[in-house]
C-alpha positions, 0 to 999 in steps of 0.5 A: 167943832174943829178937830186939832192936830192934838186930837188926831195925834191922841187918837192915832197914838191910842190906836197904836201909831208911834212917833219915831225915835228922833222925831217929836210928832207924827208926819204931816201926811198923817194929819192930812190923811186923817183930815181927808178921811174925816171929810169923807165921813162928813160927806157920807153923813151929809148924804145920809141926812139929805136922803132921810129928809127927802124920804120924809118930805112929800114930792113937791117939797122934796123937789123944792129942797133939791132945787134950793140945794142945787142953786146954793151949791152952784152959788157957793162954787162961783165964789170959790171958782178960780181958787187953787185947791189945797 
């Protein structure tokens, strides 16, 4: 599921943000900040999930899980290396 600008606008307006007179939308940095906060929340949830999985696994499987995740992360970084970040 992707969160759209419409979703972000609706939530920010519901929380009390206002669109200034003469403007028809929130400032672009509001959307960027919202997406950054969402990314932080997703990363935190992913870390909690991984910790729960590791706690539930016997040590040998936990070590295999960590090794696999490390390889996968290293390989995904190689595909994007050299790209400029947004």
